[in-house]
VMD Tcl script that draws the C-alpha trace (Angstrom):
set ca {
  {35.60 -7.07 12.05}
  {39.09 -5.69 12.57}
  {39.62 -2.71 14.83}
  {42.60 -0.41 14.77}
  {44.73 -0.34 17.85}
  {44.85 2.84 19.89}
  {48.41 3.74 18.99}
  {47.66 3.32 15.27}
  {44.79 5.79 15.46}
  {46.92 8.24 17.44}
  {49.73 8.03 14.86}
  {47.25 8.57 12.02}
  {45.89 11.71 13.73}
  {49.44 12.94 14.37}
  {50.31 12.35 10.71}
  {47.25 14.35 9.59}
  {48.19 17.22 11.92}
  {51.75 17.43 10.61}
  {50.68 17.03 6.99}
  {48.21 19.91 7.21}
  {50.90 22.11 8.75}
  {53.38 21.16 6.03}
  {50.87 21.80 3.24}
  {49.90 25.15 4.77}
  {53.51 26.32 4.96}
  {54.73 24.99 1.60}
  {51.72 25.43 -0.70}
  {49.67 28.20 0.89}
  {52.59 30.18 2.38}
  {50.97 30.18 5.80}
  {47.76 31.88 4.68}
  {45.53 29.33 6.43}
  {47.19 29.44 9.84}
  {43.91 29.88 11.70}
  {42.22 26.97 9.95}
  {45.20 24.66 10.44}
  {45.47 25.60 14.11}
  {41.76 24.90 14.60}
  {42.04 21.54 12.82}
  {45.14 20.54 14.80}
  {43.51 21.51 18.09}
  {40.35 19.60 17.22}
  {42.34 16.50 16.26}
  {44.39 16.75 19.45}
  {41.30 16.97 21.64}
  {39.72 14.07 19.73}
  {42.85 11.96 20.20}
  {42.99 12.81 23.90}
  {39.36 11.80 24.44}
  {39.82 8.61 22.44}
  {42.92 7.70 24.43}
  {41.14 8.41 27.72}
  {38.17 6.24 26.73}
  {40.44 3.38 25.69}
  {42.54 3.71 28.82}
  {39.48 3.63 31.07}
  {38.08 0.61 29.21}
  {41.34 -1.31 29.55}
  {41.77 -0.35 33.20}
  {38.60 -2.17 34.24}
}
mol new
graphics top color blue
foreach p $ca { graphics top sphere $p radius 0.5 }
foreach p [lrange $ca 0 end-1] q [lrange $ca 1 end] { graphics top cylinder $p $q radius 0.2 }
display resetview
C-alpha cells in the first residue's frame, strides 16, 4: 500500500483552500465568505494536527 508523504498532503490541503477562495470570489461574488472561512480554518487545523502527528512519529 502506498502512502502519501506529509508534504504532498499539506500541498493538497493548501490547494483546496485556495481553490475554494478563488471559486467563492469569482463565481459566487463573495457570498459564501463565512462558509469558505470555516472550511479553510478546518483544513488548516487538520493540516496542523497531521503535521504534528507525523513530526512526533518521525522524531522518535
